[in-house]
C-alpha positions as CSV (number, residue, x, y, z in Angstrom):
1,M,82.6,308.6,57.8
2,T,84.8,307.0,60.0
3,G,86.9,304.1,58.8
4,V,87.3,302.4,55.3
5,D,84.7,302.5,53.2
6,P,83.0,299.0,53.6
7,G,82.8,298.6,50.0
8,R,86.4,298.5,49.9
9,L,87.0,296.0,52.4
10,D,87.4,292.4,51.3
11,D,85.1,289.7,52.9
12,Q,87.4,288.8,55.7
13,Q,87.9,292.2,56.8
14,L,84.4,292.8,56.7
15,I,83.6,290.1,58.9
16,K,86.2,291.3,61.3
17,E,84.8,294.7,61.4
18,L,81.6,293.6,62.0
19,E,82.6,291.0,64.7
20,T,84.4,294.3,66.3
21,I,81.6,296.6,66.2
22,H,79.1,294.0,67.7
23,R,81.4,293.1,70.4
24,T,81.7,296.9,71.2
25,R,78.1,297.7,70.9
26,H,76.9,297.3,74.3
27,T,79.5,299.1,76.1
28,T,79.0,302.1,73.6
29,L,75.2,302.2,74.3
30,L,75.7,302.1,78.2
31,H,78.8,304.4,78.5
32,G,79.3,306.1,75.1
33,S,78.9,310.0,74.6
34,N,75.7,310.8,72.4
35,D,78.3,311.6,69.6
36,A,80.1,308.2,70.2
37,L,76.8,306.3,69.9
38,R,75.5,308.0,66.7
39,A,78.9,307.0,65.2
40,H,78.7,303.6,66.4
41,N,75.2,303.7,64.9
42,E,76.2,305.0,61.7
43,R,79.3,302.8,61.1
44,M,77.4,299.5,62.3
45,A,74.5,300.4,59.3
46,Q,77.3,300.7,56.8
47,L,78.9,297.8,57.7
48,E,75.9,295.4,58.0
49,G,74.3,297.0,54.9
50,E,77.6,296.1,52.9
51,Y,77.3,292.6,54.1
52,L,73.6,292.1,53.1
53,R,74.3,293.8,49.8
54,R,76.8,290.9,49.5
55,H,74.8,288.1,50.8
56,P,71.3,288.6,49.8
57,R,70.4,285.0,50.0
58,R,72.2,284.4,53.5
59,S,71.1,281.5,55.4
60,I,68.0,282.1,57.6
61,A,67.4,280.2,60.5
62,A,63.5,279.4,61.0
63,A,64.2,280.2,65.1
64,R,65.3,283.7,64.0
65,T,62.2,284.6,62.3
66,R,58.8,286.1,63.6
67,A,56.9,282.5,63.3
68,G,59.9,280.9,65.1
69,A,59.8,283.4,67.7
70,R,56.0,282.7,68.3
71,E,56.7,279.0,68.2
72,R,59.1,279.4,71.1
73,G,56.5,281.5,72.7
74,T,53.9,278.9,72.8
75,T,56.1,275.8,73.4
76,G,58.5,276.7,75.9
77,P,62.2,277.4,75.9
């Protein structure tokens, strides 16, 4: 594993790591080697998994559900 075990990060550190990995995602996808993309995928899954473990009842916006997406598709932007 690359980086600190997500379970050892405090909430602020975890959020900072998530922000960083999401910010670099597009560039890694477009220009990273296969190994870099694989490592990025693994690290993102670790960090996101830890966030979801800590926040199982996080707020979910109705617009970010399938039903919300279908509504947007039928009523316009």
